[in-house]
C-alpha positions as CSV (number, residue, x, y, z in Angstrom):
1,M,-150.3,-24.6,-34.4
2,F,-147.3,-26.2,-36.0
3,K,-145.3,-28.5,-33.7
4,C,-142.0,-27.7,-35.5
5,C,-140.5,-24.8,-37.4
6,I,-137.4,-25.2,-39.6
7,F,-135.8,-21.9,-40.6
8,D,-133.3,-21.0,-43.3
9,L,-130.6,-18.8,-41.9
10,D,-129.2,-16.1,-44.4
11,G,-132.0,-13.7,-45.5
12,T,-134.6,-15.4,-43.2
13,L,-133.3,-15.1,-39.6
14,L,-130.3,-12.9,-40.2
15,N,-129.2,-10.3,-42.6
16,T,-125.7,-11.6,-43.5
17,I,-125.2,-10.1,-46.9
18,T,-122.9,-7.3,-45.6
19,T,-120.8,-9.9,-43.8
20,I,-120.5,-12.2,-46.8
21,T,-119.6,-9.3,-49.1
22,H,-117.0,-8.1,-46.7
23,Y,-115.1,-11.3,-46.6
24,I,-115.4,-11.8,-50.4
25,E,-114.0,-8.3,-50.9
26,I,-111.1,-9.0,-48.6
27,T,-110.2,-12.2,-50.4
28,L,-110.5,-10.6,-53.9
29,G,-108.3,-7.7,-52.7
30,A,-105.6,-10.1,-51.5
31,H,-105.4,-11.4,-55.1
32,G,-105.6,-8.1,-56.8
33,L,-109.0,-8.9,-58.4
34,R,-111.8,-6.5,-59.2
35,G,-113.8,-5.7,-56.1
36,T,-117.5,-6.4,-55.4
37,D,-120.5,-5.0,-53.7
38,E,-123.8,-6.3,-52.1
39,D,-125.7,-5.9,-55.3
40,E,-123.5,-8.5,-57.0
41,I,-123.2,-10.9,-54.0
42,V,-126.9,-11.0,-53.2
43,G,-127.5,-12.7,-56.6
44,Y,-125.1,-15.5,-55.8
45,V,-126.0,-16.6,-52.3
46,G,-128.3,-19.4,-51.4
47,N,-126.6,-22.5,-52.9
48,G,-123.7,-22.7,-50.5
49,A,-120.3,-21.1,-50.2
50,K,-118.6,-23.1,-52.9
51,N,-121.2,-22.1,-55.5
52,L,-120.9,-18.5,-54.3
53,I,-117.1,-18.5,-54.8
54,W,-117.4,-20.1,-58.3
55,Q,-119.8,-17.5,-59.4
56,V,-117.6,-14.7,-58.1
57,L,-114.6,-16.1,-59.8
58,R,-116.3,-16.8,-63.1
59,A,-117.6,-13.3,-63.2
60,R,-113.9,-12.3,-63.3
61,D,-113.1,-14.9,-66.0
62,I,-111.4,-17.3,-63.7
63,D,-112.2,-21.0,-64.0
64,D,-109.1,-22.6,-62.4
65,P,-109.9,-25.4,-59.9
66,D,-106.6,-24.8,-58.0
67,F,-107.2,-21.1,-57.7
68,F,-110.7,-21.8,-56.6
69,A,-109.5,-24.1,-53.8
70,T,-107.0,-21.4,-52.6
71,F,-109.7,-18.7,-52.7
72,Y,-112.3,-20.8,-51.0
73,R,-109.9,-21.7,-48.2
74,E,-108.8,-18.1,-47.6
75,Y,-112.4,-16.9,-47.7
76,S,-113.6,-19.6,-45.3
77,D,-110.7,-19.0,-42.9
78,A,-111.5,-15.3,-42.7
79,Y,-115.2,-15.9,-42.4
80,D,-114.8,-18.5,-39.7
81,E,-112.7,-16.2,-37.5
82,A,-115.6,-13.8,-37.0
83,P,-118.7,-15.1,-38.7
84,S,-121.0,-12.7,-36.9
85,Y,-119.2,-9.5,-37.9
86,L,-121.6,-7.0,-39.5
87,T,-124.5,-9.5,-39.2
88,R,-127.8,-8.6,-37.5
89,P,-131.1,-10.3,-36.9
90,Y,-134.1,-9.0,-38.8
91,D,-136.4,-6.9,-36.7
92,G,-138.8,-9.0,-34.5
93,I,-137.1,-12.3,-35.2
94,C,-135.5,-12.7,-31.7
95,E,-138.9,-12.0,-30.0
96,L,-140.7,-14.4,-32.4
97,L,-138.3,-17.2,-31.7
98,S,-138.5,-16.7,-27.9
99,E,-142.3,-16.8,-28.0
100,L,-142.4,-20.0,-30.2
101,S,-139.9,-21.7,-27.9
102,E,-141.9,-20.8,-24.8
103,K,-145.0,-22.3,-26.5
104,G,-143.2,-25.6,-26.8
105,I,-142.7,-25.4,-30.6
106,K,-139.5,-27.2,-31.7
107,L,-137.1,-25.0,-33.6
108,A,-134.5,-25.9,-36.1
109,V,-132.1,-24.3,-38.6
110,L,-131.2,-25.8,-42.0
111,S,-128.7,-23.7,-44.0
112,N,-126.5,-24.2,-47.0
113,K,-123.8,-22.1,-45.2
114,P,-121.0,-24.3,-43.9
115,D,-121.8,-26.1,-40.7
116,F,-119.2,-24.4,-38.4
117,A,-120.2,-20.9,-39.4
118,T,-123.9,-21.8,-39.1
119,R,-123.6,-23.1,-35.6
120,S,-121.4,-20.2,-34.5
121,I,-123.8,-17.6,-35.7
122,I,-126.8,-19.2,-34.2
123,D,-125.1,-19.6,-30.9
124,T,-124.1,-15.9,-31.0
125,F,-127.5,-14.5,-31.7
126,F,-130.0,-17.0,-30.4
127,G,-128.3,-18.9,-27.6
128,G,-130.1,-22.2,-26.8
129,L,-133.4,-21.4,-28.6
130,F,-132.9,-24.0,-31.3
131,D,-133.2,-27.7,-30.8
132,V,-131.4,-28.6,-34.0
133,V,-128.9,-26.6,-36.1
134,H,-127.4,-27.9,-39.3
135,G,-125.4,-26.1,-42.0
136,G,-123.7,-27.7,-45.0
137,R,-122.2,-31.1,-44.0
138,E,-120.2,-33.7,-45.9
139,G,-122.3,-36.5,-47.1
140,I,-125.6,-34.5,-46.9
141,P,-126.8,-32.9,-50.1
142,L,-127.4,-29.2,-49.9
143,K,-130.8,-27.7,-50.4
144,P,-132.9,-27.9,-52.5
145,A,-132.4,-31.6,-51.9
146,P,-134.9,-32.5,-49.1
147,D,-132.4,-34.8,-47.2
148,G,-131.7,-32.2,-44.6
149,I,-135.4,-31.6,-43.9
150,F,-136.1,-35.3,-43.6
151,G,-133.1,-35.6,-41.2
152,I,-134.4,-32.9,-38.9
153,L,-137.9,-34.2,-38.9
154,S,-136.4,-37.6,-37.8
155,E,-134.3,-35.9,-35.1
156,L,-137.2,-34.0,-33.7
157,G,-139.7,-36.8,-34.0
158,V,-142.3,-34.9,-35.9
159,K,-144.2,-35.5,-39.2
160,G,-144.0,-33.4,-42.3
161,E,-147.5,-32.2,-41.9
162,E,-146.7,-30.9,-38.4
163,C,-143.8,-28.8,-39.6
164,C,-143.5,-25.3,-41.0
165,Y,-140.4,-24.5,-43.2
166,I,-139.5,-20.8,-43.6
167,G,-137.0,-19.5,-46.2
168,D,-136.3,-16.5,-48.4
169,S,-135.0,-17.8,-51.7
170,E,-136.0,-19.9,-54.7
171,V,-133.7,-22.6,-53.2
172,D,-135.9,-22.7,-50.1
173,V,-139.1,-22.8,-52.1
174,K,-137.8,-25.7,-54.1
175,T,-136.7,-27.4,-50.9
176,G,-140.2,-27.2,-49.4
177,I,-141.7,-28.6,-52.6
178,A,-139.1,-31.4,-52.7
179,A,-139.9,-32.3,-49.1
180,S,-143.7,-32.1,-49.8
181,L,-144.2,-29.7,-47.0
182,D,-147.6,-28.0,-47.1
183,G,-146.4,-25.7,-44.4
184,A,-143.5,-24.2,-46.5
185,V,-143.6,-20.4,-46.8
186,A,-141.3,-17.8,-48.3
187,V,-140.5,-14.5,-46.6
188,T,-140.1,-11.3,-48.6
189,W,-137.7,-9.4,-46.4
190,G,-134.7,-11.5,-47.5
191,F,-132.4,-11.7,-50.5
192,R,-135.0,-12.4,-53.3
193,K,-137.8,-10.3,-54.7
194,P,-141.4,-11.6,-54.5
195,E,-141.7,-12.3,-58.3
196,V,-138.6,-14.6,-58.1
197,L,-140.2,-16.5,-55.2
198,R,-143.5,-16.8,-57.1
199,E,-141.8,-18.0,-60.2
200,A,-140.0,-20.7,-58.2
201,G,-143.4,-22.0,-57.1
202,A,-143.9,-20.4,-53.7
203,A,-147.5,-21.2,-52.6
204,R,-147.5,-18.5,-49.9
205,L,-145.4,-15.3,-49.3
206,I,-145.0,-13.8,-45.9
207,D,-144.3,-10.0,-45.7
208,T,-143.8,-9.4,-42.0
209,V,-142.7,-11.2,-38.8
210,E,-146.1,-10.6,-37.3
211,E,-147.7,-12.3,-40.3
212,L,-145.3,-15.2,-39.9
213,R,-146.2,-15.5,-36.2
214,S,-149.9,-15.7,-37.0
215,F,-149.2,-18.4,-39.7
216,I,-147.2,-20.5,-37.4
217,L,-149.6,-20.3,-34.4
218,S,-152.7,-20.9,-36.5
219,G,-151.2,-23.8,-38.3
220,N,-152.3,-22.6,-41.7
């Protein structure tokens, strides 16, 4: 059994794509720009909100740093007012987390989503189940840099070989590789197709929450 589990947020614990798309659509509409949908946005998520915004704007032939700053601020303000709107946990996730916590496994979240929104969403859906929650923070490189993983391991007082890292994207796969975590796995219910995860170097794919439970509790 692993002593610690570090989870990605979007696409792993929670389906947030409808929420993200909603706030992007609102901000685009405020500026009279072509709208969007989930099929477009799902391809942009994973590398943080700023990268998401740049891709949305460049797809509309906008590459103006000043406009980017305005758009990012408006999007962030709207999102932060109600970050849980239209978001839902994946089936079985709440039950899994409760069981792991009861068994004494330390739980953490590491997301590229801005820190305030990450903490707010986790508090809304999962209460006090997590021991450490970190979103994107100034001075800490975003995933796939391993810095966030190493920081959480230090905070929790566990070794890399005692930790399972769970994500749903190629960014998460690369993060696990960068942190040299043998317990890194990629789930297939999120925002990326299995072939994308395999191409990124995923050593193991997890298709169901029950399969994830068995992996964590067996330690391999």
